[in-house]
N, CA, C, O and the ligand as a Tripos MOL2 file, in Angstrom:
@<TRIPOS>MOLECULE
protein
  317   315    80     0     0
PROTEIN
NO_CHARGES

@<TRIPOS>ATOM
      1 N         127.3310   38.9390  183.8180 N.3       1 MET1
      2 CA        128.6140   39.5210  183.4600 C.3       1 MET1
      3 C         129.4100   38.4990  182.6570 C.2       1 MET1
      4 O         129.4230   37.3080  182.9660 O.2       1 MET1
      5 N         130.0660   38.9920  181.6300 N.am      2 ILE2
      6 CA        130.8670   38.1250  180.7790 C.3       2 ILE2
      7 C         132.2400   37.9530  181.4020 C.2       2 ILE2
      8 O         132.9310   38.9270  181.7010 O.2       2 ILE2
      9 N         132.6250   36.6920  181.5940 N.am      3 GLN3
     10 CA        133.9510   36.3930  182.1260 C.3       3 GLN3
     11 C         134.9220   36.2700  180.9600 C.2       3 GLN3
     12 O         134.6690   35.5030  180.0310 O.2       3 GLN3
     13 N         136.0240   37.0030  180.9890 N.am      4 ILE4
     14 CA        137.0020   36.9500  179.9090 C.3       4 ILE4
     15 C         138.3960   36.9650  180.5300 C.2       4 ILE4
     16 O         138.6780   37.7330  181.4500 O.2       4 ILE4
     17 N         139.2370   36.1190  180.0160 N.am      5 THR5
     18 CA        140.6040   36.0480  180.5410 C.3       5 THR5
     19 C         141.4560   37.1450  179.9020 C.2       5 THR5
     20 O         141.0670   37.7480  178.9020 O.2       5 THR5
     21 N         142.6040   37.3870  180.4860 N.am      6 LEU6
     22 CA        143.4880   38.4440  179.9730 C.3       6 LEU6
     23 C         143.9750   38.1270  178.5650 C.2       6 LEU6
     24 O         144.0790   39.0260  177.7300 O.2       6 LEU6
     25 N         144.2770   36.8540  178.2910 N.am      7 SER7
     26 CA        144.7650   36.4990  176.9510 C.3       7 SER7
     27 C         143.6860   36.7100  175.8930 C.2       7 SER7
     28 O         143.9860   37.1700  174.7920 O.2       7 SER7
     29 N         142.4400   36.3810  176.2120 N.am      8 TRP8
     30 CA        141.3550   36.6240  175.2570 C.3       8 TRP8
     31 C         141.0960   38.1220  175.0830 C.2       8 TRP8
     32 O         140.7680   38.5800  173.9880 O.2       8 TRP8
     33 N         141.2440   38.8690  176.1620 N.am      9 PHE9
     34 CA        141.0540   40.3120  176.0630 C.3       9 PHE9
     35 C         142.1070   40.9320  175.1520 C.2       9 PHE9
     36 O         141.7800   41.7950  174.3380 O.2       9 PHE9
     37 N         143.3790   40.5030  175.2760 N.am     10 VAL10
     38 CA        144.4490   41.0270  174.4190 C.3      10 VAL10
     39 C         144.1970   40.6210  172.9690 C.2      10 VAL10
     40 O         144.3630   41.4300  172.0560 O.2      10 VAL10
     41 N         143.8010   39.3810  172.7600 N.am     11 CYS11
     42 CA        143.5200   38.9080  171.4100 C.3      11 CYS11
     43 C         142.3630   39.6910  170.7860 C.2      11 CYS11
     44 O         142.4460   40.1080  169.6310 O.2      11 CYS11
     45 N         141.3060   39.8880  171.5360 N.am     12 LEU12
     46 CA        140.1520   40.6500  171.0430 C.3      12 LEU12
     47 C         140.5380   42.0900  170.7520 C.2      12 LEU12
     48 O         140.1110   42.6550  169.7450 O.2      12 LEU12
     49 N         141.3390   42.6880  171.6180 N.am     13 TYR13
     50 CA        141.7960   44.0540  171.4160 C.3      13 TYR13
     51 C         142.6190   44.1650  170.1340 C.2      13 TYR13
     52 O         142.4300   45.1110  169.3690 O.2      13 TYR13
     53 N         143.5230   43.2250  169.8840 N.am     14 LEU14
     54 CA        144.3490   43.2550  168.6700 C.3      14 LEU14
     55 C         143.4960   43.0800  167.4110 C.2      14 LEU14
     56 O         143.6850   43.7870  166.4220 O.2      14 LEU14
     57 N         142.5640   42.1380  167.4590 N.am     15 VAL15
     58 CA        141.7250   41.8840  166.2850 C.3      15 VAL15
     59 C         140.8810   43.1130  165.9630 C.2      15 VAL15
     60 O         140.7850   43.5080  164.8010 O.2      15 VAL15
     61 N         140.2700   43.7210  166.9780 N.am     16 LEU16
     62 CA        139.4360   44.8950  166.7230 C.3      16 LEU16
     63 C         140.2700   46.0760  166.2340 C.2      16 LEU16
     64 O         139.8160   46.8410  165.3830 O.2      16 LEU16
     65 N         141.4770   46.2310  166.7590 N.am     17 SER17
     66 CA        142.3520   47.3100  166.2990 C.3      17 SER17
     67 C         142.7520   47.1080  164.8440 C.2      17 SER17
     68 O         142.7350   48.0570  164.0610 O.2      17 SER17
     69 N         143.1100   45.8870  164.4770 N.am     18 LEU18
     70 CA        143.5130   45.6130  163.0920 C.3      18 LEU18
     71 C         142.3400   45.7660  162.1250 C.2      18 LEU18
     72 O         142.5220   46.2410  161.0040 O.2      18 LEU18
     73 N         141.1460   45.3710  162.5450 N.am     19 VAL19
     74 CA        139.9720   45.5420  161.6850 C.3      19 VAL19
     75 C         139.6970   47.0330  161.4760 C.2      19 VAL19
     76 O         139.3510   47.4470  160.3700 O.2      19 VAL19
     77 N         139.8450   47.8310  162.5160 N.am     20 GLY20
     78 CA        139.6510   49.2770  162.3810 C.3      20 GLY20
     79 C         140.6600   49.8950  161.4450 C.2      20 GLY20
     80 O         140.3000   50.7300  160.6150 O.2      20 GLY20
     81 N         141.9210   49.5060  161.5580 N.am     21 ILE21
     82 CA        142.9620   50.0290  160.6660 C.3      21 ILE21
     83 C         142.6800   49.5980  159.2310 C.2      21 ILE21
     84 O         142.8490   50.3960  158.3090 O.2      21 ILE21
     85 N         142.2560   48.3580  159.0220 N.am     22 LEU22
     86 CA        141.9490   47.8730  157.6760 C.3      22 LEU22
     87 C         140.7950   48.6510  157.0520 C.2      22 LEU22
     88 O         140.8450   48.9940  155.8710 O.2      22 LEU22
     89 N         139.7590   48.9280  157.8340 N.am     23 ILE23
     90 CA        138.6200   49.6890  157.3180 C.3      23 ILE23
     91 C         139.0520   51.1040  156.9350 C.2      23 ILE23
     92 O         138.6550   51.6010  155.8810 O.2      23 ILE23
     93 N         139.8570   51.7580  157.7690 N.am     24 LEU24
     94 CA        140.3520   53.0970  157.4390 C.3      24 LEU24
     95 C         141.2270   53.0710  156.1860 C.2      24 LEU24
     96 O         141.1380   53.9640  155.3440 O.2      24 LEU24
     97 N         142.0590   52.0610  156.0680 N.am     25 TRP25
     98 CA        142.9500   51.9330  154.9110 C.3      25 TRP25
     99 C         142.1360   51.7980  153.6260 C.2      25 TRP25
    100 O         142.4070   52.4910  152.6450 O.2      25 TRP25
    101 N         141.1480   50.9190  153.6260 N.am     26 ILE26
    102 CA        140.3240   50.7190  152.4320 C.3      26 ILE26
    103 C         139.5620   51.9930  152.0910 C.2      26 ILE26
    104 O         139.4520   52.3510  150.9180 O.2      26 ILE26
    105 N         139.0390   52.6780  153.0940 N.am     27 GLY27
    106 CA        138.3010   53.9230  152.8550 C.3      27 GLY27
    107 C         139.1810   54.9950  152.2500 C.2      27 GLY27
    108 O         138.7850   55.6330  151.2740 O.2      27 GLY27
    109 N         140.3640   55.2110  152.8010 N.am     28 TYR28
    110 CA        141.2660   56.2180  152.2490 C.3      28 TYR28
    111 C         141.7260   55.8480  150.8520 C.2      28 TYR28
    112 O         141.8880   56.7280  150.0060 O.2      28 TYR28
    113 N         141.9390   54.5630  150.5910 N.am     29 GLU29
    114 CA        142.3580   54.1350  149.2540 C.3      29 GLU29
    115 C         141.2460   54.3860  148.2330 C.2      29 GLU29
    116 O         141.5340   54.8000  147.1090 O.2      29 GLU29
    117 N         139.9920   54.1460  148.5960 N.am     30 MET30
    118 CA        138.8820   54.4130  147.6870 C.3      30 MET30
    119 C         138.7710   55.9040  147.3960 C.2      30 MET30
    120 O         138.5330   56.2920  146.2520 O.2      30 MET30
    121 N         138.9400   56.7460  148.4140 N.am     31 ILE31
    122 CA        138.8860   58.1970  148.2170 C.3      31 ILE31
    123 C         140.0440   58.6440  147.3240 C.2      31 ILE31
    124 O         139.8530   59.4750  146.4370 O.2      31 ILE31
    125 N         141.2460   58.0970  147.5510 N.am     32 ARG32
    126 CA        142.4130   58.4840  146.7560 C.3      32 ARG32
    127 C         142.2280   58.1000  145.2920 C.2      32 ARG32
    128 O         142.5550   58.8910  144.4080 O.2      32 ARG32
    129 N         141.7130   56.9050  145.0180 N.am     33 LYS33
    130 CA        141.5060   56.4780  143.6360 C.3      33 LYS33
    131 C         140.4470   57.3230  142.9440 C.2      33 LYS33
    132 O         140.5990   57.6730  141.7730 O.2      33 LYS33
    133 N         139.3790   57.6520  143.6560 N.am     34 HIS34
    134 CA        138.3410   58.4910  143.0720 C.3      34 HIS34
    135 C         138.9040   59.8560  142.7180 C.2      34 HIS34
    136 O         138.6050   60.3930  141.6500 O.2      34 HIS34
    137 N         139.7150   60.4240  143.6020 N.am     35 HIS35
    138 CA        140.3160   61.7330  143.3480 C.3      35 HIS35
    139 C         141.2930   61.6600  142.1710 C.2      35 HIS35
    140 O         141.3150   62.5690  141.3420 O.2      35 HIS35
    141 N         142.0970   60.5990  142.0820 N.am     36 ALA36
    142 CA        143.0480   60.4540  140.9840 C.3      36 ALA36
    143 C         142.3170   60.3050  139.6520 C.2      36 ALA36
    144 O         142.7640   60.8660  138.6510 O.2      36 ALA36
    145 N         141.2190   59.5730  139.6090 N.am     37 ASN37
    146 CA        140.4490   59.4300  138.3730 C.3      37 ASN37
    147 C         139.8360   60.7530  137.9510 C.2      37 ASN37
    148 O         139.7660   61.0460  136.7570 O.2      37 ASN37
    149 N         139.3880   61.5600  138.9100 N.am     38 THR38
    150 CA        138.8060   62.8590  138.5870 C.3      38 THR38
    151 C         139.8670   63.7760  137.9870 C.2      38 THR38
    152 O         139.5930   64.4820  137.0170 O.2      38 THR38
    153 N         141.0660   63.7750  138.5450 N.am     39 ILE39
    154 CA        142.1450   64.6170  138.0270 C.3      39 ILE39
    155 C         142.5530   64.1450  136.6360 C.2      39 ILE39
    156 O         142.7550   64.9710  135.7470 O.2      39 ILE39
    157 N         142.6810   62.8270  136.4260 N.am     40 ALA40
    158 CA        143.0910   62.3000  135.1250 C.3      40 ALA40
    159 C         142.0530   62.6010  134.0600 C.2      40 ALA40
    160 O         142.4110   62.8130  132.9010 O.2      40 ALA40
    161 N         140.7720   62.6240  134.4220 N.am     41 ARG41
    162 CA        139.7220   62.9040  133.4470 C.3      41 ARG41
    163 C         139.7710   64.3580  132.9910 C.2      41 ARG41
    164 O         139.3960   64.6480  131.8550 O.2      41 ARG41
    165 N         140.2200   65.2780  133.8400 N.am     42 ASP42
    166 CA        140.2600   66.6930  133.5010 C.3      42 ASP42
    167 C         141.4760   67.0620  132.6550 C.2      42 ASP42
    168 O         141.5020   68.1490  132.0770 O.2      42 ASP42
    169 N         142.4760   66.2010  132.5630 N.am     43 ARG43
    170 CA        143.6800   66.5140  131.8000 C.3      43 ARG43
    171 C         143.5150   66.0450  130.3620 C.2      43 ARG43
    172 O         143.1030   64.9140  130.1080 O.2      43 ARG43
    173 N         143.8410   66.9270  129.4290 N.am     44 ILE44
    174 CA        143.6790   66.6480  128.0040 C.3      44 ILE44
    175 C         145.0360   66.7660  127.3290 C.2      44 ILE44
    176 O         145.7910   67.7000  127.6010 O.2      44 ILE44
    177 N         145.3490   65.8140  126.4450 N.am     45 PHE45
    178 CA        146.5770   65.8460  125.6530 C.3      45 PHE45
    179 C         146.1780   65.9840  124.1900 C.2      45 PHE45
    180 O         145.4890   65.1220  123.6420 O.2      45 PHE45
    181 N         146.6210   67.0880  123.5520 N.am     46 CYS46
    182 CA        146.3120   67.3210  122.1410 C.3      46 CYS46
    183 C         147.2580   66.4930  121.2950 C.2      46 CYS46
    184 O         148.4760   66.6040  121.4410 O.2      46 CYS46
    185 N         146.7080   65.6460  120.3930 N.am     47 ARG47
    186 CA        147.5360   64.7830  119.5610 C.3      47 ARG47
    187 C         148.0720   65.5100  118.3330 C.2      47 ARG47
    188 O         148.9560   64.9870  117.6540 O.2      47 ARG47
    189 N         147.5630   66.6940  118.0310 N.am     48 ILE48
    190 CA        148.0310   67.4550  116.8690 C.3      48 ILE48
    191 C         149.2460   68.3040  117.2550 C.2      48 ILE48
    192 O         150.2980   68.1970  116.6260 O.2      48 ILE48
    193 N         149.1080   69.1440  118.2830 N.am     49 CYS49
    194 CA        150.2050   70.0490  118.6220 C.3      49 CYS49
    195 C         150.9880   69.5720  119.8560 C.2      49 CYS49
    196 O         152.0400   70.1360  120.1570 O.2      49 CYS49
    197 N         150.5150   68.5740  120.5600 N.am     50 GLY50
    198 CA        151.2600   68.0090  121.6800 C.3      50 GLY50
    199 C         151.1600   68.7760  122.9820 C.2      50 GLY50
    200 O         151.9140   68.4940  123.9130 O.2      50 GLY50
    201 N         150.2610   69.7280  123.0760 N.am     51 THR51
    202 CA        150.1370   70.4770  124.3310 C.3      51 THR51
    203 C         149.2290   69.7370  125.2960 C.2      51 THR51
    204 O         148.3980   68.9190  124.9000 O.2      51 THR51
    205 N         149.4060   70.0380  126.5490 N.am     52 ARG52
    206 CA        148.5750   69.4610  127.6070 C.3      52 ARG52
    207 C         147.8500   70.5850  128.3020 C.2      52 ARG52
    208 O         148.4500   71.6050  128.6430 O.2      52 ARG52
    209 N         146.5690   70.4040  128.5140 N.am     53 HIS53
    210 CA        145.8000   71.4280  129.2110 C.3      53 HIS53
    211 C         144.7260   70.7610  130.0420 C.2      53 HIS53
    212 O         144.4860   69.5590  129.9280 O.2      53 HIS53
    213 N         144.0910   71.5470  130.8670 N.am     54 THR54
    214 CA        143.0670   71.0490  131.7760 C.3      54 THR54
    215 C         141.7170   71.6110  131.3760 C.2      54 THR54
    216 O         141.5850   72.8090  131.1230 O.2      54 THR54
    217 N         140.7170   70.7470  131.3170 N.am     55 ASP55
    218 CA        139.3670   71.1740  130.9700 C.3      55 ASP55
    219 C         138.3990   70.4670  131.9050 C.2      55 ASP55
    220 O         138.4070   69.2390  131.9910 O.2      55 ASP55
    221 N         137.5780   71.2130  132.5940 N.am     56 THR56
    222 CA        136.6470   70.6330  133.5600 C.3      56 THR56
    223 C         135.2380   70.5050  133.0110 C.2      56 THR56
    224 O         134.3230   70.1500  133.7540 O.2      56 THR56
    225 N         135.0360   70.7900  131.7010 N.am     57 SER57
    226 CA        133.6950   70.6540  131.1410 C.3      57 SER57
    227 C         133.3430   69.1750  130.9950 C.2      57 SER57
    228 O         134.2050   68.3090  131.1450 O.2      57 SER57
    229 N         132.0840   68.8900  130.7050 N.am     58 THR58
    230 CA        131.6300   67.5090  130.6070 C.3      58 THR58
    231 C         131.5180   67.0250  129.1640 C.2      58 THR58
    232 O         131.0760   65.8990  128.9350 O.2      58 THR58
    233 N         131.9090   67.8500  128.1740 N.am     59 ALA59
    234 CA        131.8090   67.4690  126.7700 C.3      59 ALA59
    235 C         132.8240   66.3810  126.4470 C.2      59 ALA59
    236 O         133.8980   66.3300  127.0460 O.2      59 ALA59
    237 N         132.4750   65.4890  125.4750 N.am     60 ASP60
    238 CA        133.3880   64.4160  125.0900 C.3      60 ASP60
    239 C         134.4410   64.9010  124.1040 C.2      60 ASP60
    240 O         135.5850   64.4510  124.1600 O.2      60 ASP60
    241 N         134.0730   65.8210  123.1900 N.am     61 LEU61
    242 CA        135.0280   66.3890  122.2450 C.3      61 LEU61
    243 C         135.4390   67.7550  122.7540 C.2      61 LEU61
    244 O         134.5920   68.6240  122.9580 O.2      61 LEU61
    245 N         136.7270   67.9510  122.9590 N.am     62 LEU62
    246 CA        137.2300   69.1970  123.5300 C.3      62 LEU62
    247 C         138.0940   69.9040  122.4980 C.2      62 LEU62
    248 O         138.8730   69.2640  121.7920 O.2      62 LEU62
    249 N         137.9610   71.2170  122.4100 N.am     63 VAL63
    250 CA        138.7270   72.0110  121.4540 C.3      63 VAL63
    251 C         140.0200   72.4560  122.1200 C.2      63 VAL63
    252 O         140.0160   73.0000  123.2250 O.2      63 VAL63
    253 N         141.1320   72.2110  121.4230 N.am     64 CYS64
    254 CA        142.4450   72.5980  121.9480 C.3      64 CYS64
    255 C         142.5610   74.1160  121.9240 C.2      64 CYS64
    256 O         142.2720   74.7190  120.8910 O.2      64 CYS64
    257 N         142.9660   74.7570  123.0040 N.am     65 PRO65
    258 CA        143.0730   76.2160  123.0170 C.3      65 PRO65
    259 C         144.2580   76.7290  122.2040 C.2      65 PRO65
    260 O         144.3220   77.9210  121.9060 O.2      65 PRO65
    261 N         145.1920   75.8620  121.8390 N.am     66 VAL66
    262 CA        146.3790   76.3050  121.0970 C.3      66 VAL66
    263 C         146.1450   76.2000  119.5930 C.2      66 VAL66
    264 O         146.3000   77.1880  118.8760 O.2      66 VAL66
    265 N         145.7690   75.0010  119.1000 N.am     67 CYS67
    266 CA        145.6460   74.8050  117.6590 C.3      67 CYS67
    267 C         144.1950   74.7250  117.1930 C.2      67 CYS67
    268 O         143.9530   74.8030  115.9880 O.2      67 CYS67
    269 N         143.2380   74.5780  118.0710 N.am     68 GLY68
    270 CA        141.8310   74.5610  117.6930 C.3      68 GLY68
    271 C         141.3170   73.2130  117.2350 C.2      68 GLY68
    272 O         140.1530   73.1210  116.8470 O.2      68 GLY68
    273 N         142.1200   72.1620  117.2570 N.am     69 SER69
    274 CA        141.6390   70.8420  116.8460 C.3      69 SER69
    275 C         140.8170   70.2150  117.9660 C.2      69 SER69
    276 O         140.9410   70.5630  119.1400 O.2      69 SER69
    277 N         139.9700   69.2720  117.5470 N.am     70 LYS70
    278 CA        139.1270   68.6060  118.5350 C.3      70 LYS70
    279 C         139.8010   67.3340  119.0200 C.2      70 LYS70
    280 O         140.3600   66.5840  118.2200 O.2      70 LYS70
    281 N         139.7540   67.0850  120.3100 N.am     71 ASN71
    282 CA        140.3830   65.9190  120.9340 C.3      71 ASN71
    283 C         139.3670   65.1790  121.7760 C.2      71 ASN71
    284 O         138.4820   65.7740  122.3910 O.2      71 ASN71
    285 N         139.5190   63.8440  121.7890 N.am     72 GLU72
    286 CA        138.6670   63.0410  122.6630 C.3      72 GLU72
    287 C         139.2310   63.0720  124.0690 C.2      72 GLU72
    288 O         140.4370   63.2000  124.2810 O.2      72 GLU72
    289 N         138.3330   62.9540  125.0080 N.am     73 ARG73
    290 CA        138.7520   62.9100  126.4010 C.3      73 ARG73
    291 C         139.4070   61.5600  126.6860 C.2      73 ARG73
    292 O         138.8600   60.5130  126.3410 O.2      73 ARG73
    293 N         140.5680   61.5890  127.3100 N.am     74 ALA74
    294 CA        141.2570   60.3570  127.6640 C.3      74 ALA74
    295 C         140.4900   59.6450  128.7610 C.2      74 ALA74
    296 O         139.9350   60.2840  129.6540 O.2      74 ALA74
    297 N         140.4590   58.3220  128.6950 N.am     75 THR75
    298 CA        139.7440   57.5510  129.7120 C.3      75 THR75
    299 C         140.7420   56.7770  130.5310 C.2      75 THR75
    300 O         141.3340   55.8030  130.0670 O.2      75 THR75
    301 N         140.9220   57.2250  131.7620 N.am     76 GLY76
    302 CA        141.7580   56.4990  132.7100 C.3      76 GLY76
    303 C         143.2390   56.6990  132.4950 C.2      76 GLY76
    304 O         143.6900   56.9840  131.3850 O.2      76 GLY76
    305 N         143.9850   56.5470  133.5610 N.am     77 GLY77
    306 CA        145.4360   56.6230  133.5070 C.3      77 GLY77
    307 C         145.9630   58.0390  133.4550 C.2      77 GLY77
    308 O         145.2390   58.9910  133.1630 O.2      77 GLY77
    309 N         147.2210   58.1460  133.7410 N.am     78 TYR78
    310 CA        147.8840   59.4410  133.6680 C.3      78 TYR78
    311 C         148.5720   59.5430  132.3230 C.2      78 TYR78
    312 O         148.8420   58.5270  131.6820 O.2      78 TYR78
    313 N         148.8570   60.7520  131.8930 N.am     79 PHE79
    314 CA        149.6090   60.9090  130.6530 C.3      79 PHE79
    315 C         150.9700   61.4640  130.9530 C.2      79 PHE79
    316 O         151.7670   61.6740  130.0380 O.2      79 PHE79
    317 ZN        146.4020   71.3800  119.9430 Zn       80 ZN80
@<TRIPOS>BOND
     1     1     2 1
     2     2     3 1
     3     3     4 2
     4     3     5 am
     5     5     6 1
     6     6     7 1
     7     7     8 2
     8     7     9 am
     9     9    10 1
    10    10    11 1
    11    11    12 2
    12    11    13 am
    13    13    14 1
    14    14    15 1
    15    15    16 2
    16    15    17 am
    17    17    18 1
    18    18    19 1
    19    19    20 2
    20    19    21 am
    21    21    22 1
    22    22    23 1
    23    23    24 2
    24    23    25 am
    25    25    26 1
    26    26    27 1
    27    27    28 2
    28    27    29 am
    29    29    30 1
    30    30    31 1
    31    31    32 2
    32    31    33 am
    33    33    34 1
    34    34    35 1
    35    35    36 2
    36    35    37 am
    37    37    38 1
    38    38    39 1
    39    39    40 2
    40    39    41 am
    41    41    42 1
    42    42    43 1
    43    43    44 2
    44    43    45 am
    45    45    46 1
    46    46    47 1
    47    47    48 2
    48    47    49 am
    49    49    50 1
    50    50    51 1
    51    51    52 2
    52    51    53 am
    53    53    54 1
    54    54    55 1
    55    55    56 2
    56    55    57 am
    57    57    58 1
    58    58    59 1
    59    59    60 2
    60    59    61 am
    61    61    62 1
    62    62    63 1
    63    63    64 2
    64    63    65 am
    65    65    66 1
    66    66    67 1
    67    67    68 2
    68    67    69 am
    69    69    70 1
    70    70    71 1
    71    71    72 2
    72    71    73 am
    73    73    74 1
    74    74    75 1
    75    75    76 2
    76    75    77 am
    77    77    78 1
    78    78    79 1
    79    79    80 2
    80    79    81 am
    81    81    82 1
    82    82    83 1
    83    83    84 2
    84    83    85 am
    85    85    86 1
    86    86    87 1
    87    87    88 2
    88    87    89 am
    89    89    90 1
    90    90    91 1
    91    91    92 2
    92    91    93 am
    93    93    94 1
    94    94    95 1
    95    95    96 2
    96    95    97 am
    97    97    98 1
    98    98    99 1
    99    99   100 2
   100    99   101 am
   101   101   102 1
   102   102   103 1
   103   103   104 2
   104   103   105 am
   105   105   106 1
   106   106   107 1
   107   107   108 2
   108   107   109 am
   109   109   110 1
   110   110   111 1
   111   111   112 2
   112   111   113 am
   113   113   114 1
   114   114   115 1
   115   115   116 2
   116   115   117 am
   117   117   118 1
   118   118   119 1
   119   119   120 2
   120   119   121 am
   121   121   122 1
   122   122   123 1
   123   123   124 2
   124   123   125 am
   125   125   126 1
   126   126   127 1
   127   127   128 2
   128   127   129 am
   129   129   130 1
   130   130   131 1
   131   131   132 2
   132   131   133 am
   133   133   134 1
   134   134   135 1
   135   135   136 2
   136   135   137 am
   137   137   138 1
   138   138   139 1
   139   139   140 2
   140   139   141 am
   141   141   142 1
   142   142   143 1
   143   143   144 2
   144   143   145 am
   145   145   146 1
   146   146   147 1
   147   147   148 2
   148   147   149 am
   149   149   150 1
   150   150   151 1
   151   151   152 2
   152   151   153 am
   153   153   154 1
   154   154   155 1
   155   155   156 2
   156   155   157 am
   157   157   158 1
   158   158   159 1
   159   159   160 2
   160   159   161 am
   161   161   162 1
   162   162   163 1
   163   163   164 2
   164   163   165 am
   165   165   166 1
   166   166   167 1
   167   167   168 2
   168   167   169 am
   169   169   170 1
   170   170   171 1
   171   171   172 2
   172   171   173 am
   173   173   174 1
   174   174   175 1
   175   175   176 2
   176   175   177 am
   177   177   178 1
   178   178   179 1
   179   179   180 2
   180   179   181 am
   181   181   182 1
   182   182   183 1
   183   183   184 2
   184   183   185 am
   185   185   186 1
   186   186   187 1
   187   187   188 2
   188   187   189 am
   189   189   190 1
   190   190   191 1
   191   191   192 2
   192   191   193 am
   193   193   194 1
   194   194   195 1
   195   195   196 2
   196   195   197 am
   197   197   198 1
   198   198   199 1
   199   199   200 2
   200   199   201 am
   201   201   202 1
   202   202   203 1
   203   203   204 2
   204   203   205 am
   205   205   206 1
   206   206   207 1
   207   207   208 2
   208   207   209 am
   209   209   210 1
   210   210   211 1
   211   211   212 2
   212   211   213 am
   213   213   214 1
   214   214   215 1
   215   215   216 2
   216   215   217 am
   217   217   218 1
   218   218   219 1
   219   219   220 2
   220   219   221 am
   221   221   222 1
   222   222   223 1
   223   223   224 2
   224   223   225 am
   225   225   226 1
   226   226   227 1
   227   227   228 2
   228   227   229 am
   229   229   230 1
   230   230   231 1
   231   231   232 2
   232   231   233 am
   233   233   234 1
   234   234   235 1
   235   235   236 2
   236   235   237 am
   237   237   238 1
   238   238   239 1
   239   239   240 2
   240   239   241 am
   241   241   242 1
   242   242   243 1
   243   243   244 2
   244   243   245 am
   245   245   246 1
   246   246   247 1
   247   247   248 2
   248   247   249 am
   249   249   250 1
   250   250   251 1
   251   251   252 2
   252   251   253 am
   253   253   254 1
   254   254   255 1
   255   255   256 2
   256   255   257 am
   257   257   258 1
   258   258   259 1
   259   259   260 2
   260   259   261 am
   261   261   262 1
   262   262   263 1
   263   263   264 2
   264   263   265 am
   265   265   266 1
   266   266   267 1
   267   267   268 2
   268   267   269 am
   269   269   270 1
   270   270   271 1
   271   271   272 2
   272   271   273 am
   273   273   274 1
   274   274   275 1
   275   275   276 2
   276   275   277 am
   277   277   278 1
   278   278   279 1
   279   279   280 2
   280   279   281 am
   281   281   282 1
   282   282   283 1
   283   283   284 2
   284   283   285 am
   285   285   286 1
   286   286   287 1
   287   287   288 2
   288   287   289 am
   289   289   290 1
   290   290   291 1
   291   291   292 2
   292   291   293 am
   293   293   294 1
   294   294   295 1
   295   295   296 2
   296   295   297 am
   297   297   298 1
   298   298   299 1
   299   299   300 2
   300   299   301 am
   301   301   302 1
   302   302   303 1
   303   303   304 2
   304   303   305 am
   305   305   306 1
   306   306   307 1
   307   307   308 2
   308   307   309 am
   309   309   310 1
   310   310   311 1
   311   311   312 2
   312   311   313 am
   313   313   314 1
   314   314   315 1
   315   315   316 2
@<TRIPOS>SUBSTRUCTURE
     1 MET1         2 RESIDUE 1 A MET
     2 ILE2         6 RESIDUE 1 A ILE
     3 GLN3        10 RESIDUE 1 A GLN
     4 ILE4        14 RESIDUE 1 A ILE
     5 THR5        18 RESIDUE 1 A THR
     6 LEU6        22 RESIDUE 1 A LEU
     7 SER7        26 RESIDUE 1 A SER
     8 TRP8        30 RESIDUE 1 A TRP
     9 PHE9        34 RESIDUE 1 A PHE
    10 VAL10       38 RESIDUE 1 A VAL
    11 CYS11       42 RESIDUE 1 A CYS
    12 LEU12       46 RESIDUE 1 A LEU
    13 TYR13       50 RESIDUE 1 A TYR
    14 LEU14       54 RESIDUE 1 A LEU
    15 VAL15       58 RESIDUE 1 A VAL
    16 LEU16       62 RESIDUE 1 A LEU
    17 SER17       66 RESIDUE 1 A SER
    18 LEU18       70 RESIDUE 1 A LEU
    19 VAL19       74 RESIDUE 1 A VAL
    20 GLY20       78 RESIDUE 1 A GLY
    21 ILE21       82 RESIDUE 1 A ILE
    22 LEU22       86 RESIDUE 1 A LEU
    23 ILE23       90 RESIDUE 1 A ILE
    24 LEU24       94 RESIDUE 1 A LEU
    25 TRP25       98 RESIDUE 1 A TRP
    26 ILE26      102 RESIDUE 1 A ILE
    27 GLY27      106 RESIDUE 1 A GLY
    28 TYR28      110 RESIDUE 1 A TYR
    29 GLU29      114 RESIDUE 1 A GLU
    30 MET30      118 RESIDUE 1 A MET
    31 ILE31      122 RESIDUE 1 A ILE
    32 ARG32      126 RESIDUE 1 A ARG
    33 LYS33      130 RESIDUE 1 A LYS
    34 HIS34      134 RESIDUE 1 A HIS
    35 HIS35      138 RESIDUE 1 A HIS
    36 ALA36      142 RESIDUE 1 A ALA
    37 ASN37      146 RESIDUE 1 A ASN
    38 THR38      150 RESIDUE 1 A THR
    39 ILE39      154 RESIDUE 1 A ILE
    40 ALA40      158 RESIDUE 1 A ALA
    41 ARG41      162 RESIDUE 1 A ARG
    42 ASP42      166 RESIDUE 1 A ASP
    43 ARG43      170 RESIDUE 1 A ARG
    44 ILE44      174 RESIDUE 1 A ILE
    45 PHE45      178 RESIDUE 1 A PHE
    46 CYS46      182 RESIDUE 1 A CYS
    47 ARG47      186 RESIDUE 1 A ARG
    48 ILE48      190 RESIDUE 1 A ILE
    49 CYS49      194 RESIDUE 1 A CYS
    50 GLY50      198 RESIDUE 1 A GLY
    51 THR51      202 RESIDUE 1 A THR
    52 ARG52      206 RESIDUE 1 A ARG
    53 HIS53      210 RESIDUE 1 A HIS
    54 THR54      214 RESIDUE 1 A THR
    55 ASP55      218 RESIDUE 1 A ASP
    56 THR56      222 RESIDUE 1 A THR
    57 SER57      226 RESIDUE 1 A SER
    58 THR58      230 RESIDUE 1 A THR
    59 ALA59      234 RESIDUE 1 A ALA
    60 ASP60      238 RESIDUE 1 A ASP
    61 LEU61      242 RESIDUE 1 A LEU
    62 LEU62      246 RESIDUE 1 A LEU
    63 VAL63      250 RESIDUE 1 A VAL
    64 CYS64      254 RESIDUE 1 A CYS
    65 PRO65      258 RESIDUE 1 A PRO
    66 VAL66      262 RESIDUE 1 A VAL
    67 CYS67      266 RESIDUE 1 A CYS
    68 GLY68      270 RESIDUE 1 A GLY
    69 SER69      274 RESIDUE 1 A SER
    70 LYS70      278 RESIDUE 1 A LYS
    71 ASN71      282 RESIDUE 1 A ASN
    72 GLU72      286 RESIDUE 1 A GLU
    73 ARG73      290 RESIDUE 1 A ARG
    74 ALA74      294 RESIDUE 1 A ALA
    75 THR75      298 RESIDUE 1 A THR
    76 GLY76      302 RESIDUE 1 A GLY
    77 GLY77      306 RESIDUE 1 A GLY
    78 TYR78      310 RESIDUE 1 A TYR
    79 PHE79      314 RESIDUE 1 A PHE
    80 ZN80       317 GROUP 0 **** ****
């Protein structure tokens, strides 16, 4: 049987609790960033007519539904 004092038990309990919270925090942050990048990739800003629309296709050149010009997909960031 492992002998452990009350002070070591409290210290171990705090360390394990903080490590668990840190792991959950990092996991949720990674999921949030992945979701934000997916949303930003689907949003298109037309540089000719200035409209914003959403396109979920995988093509690099997208046709604007308003003016018909071709636009490149924005990489990263919000507009
Ligand atoms: Zn346009």
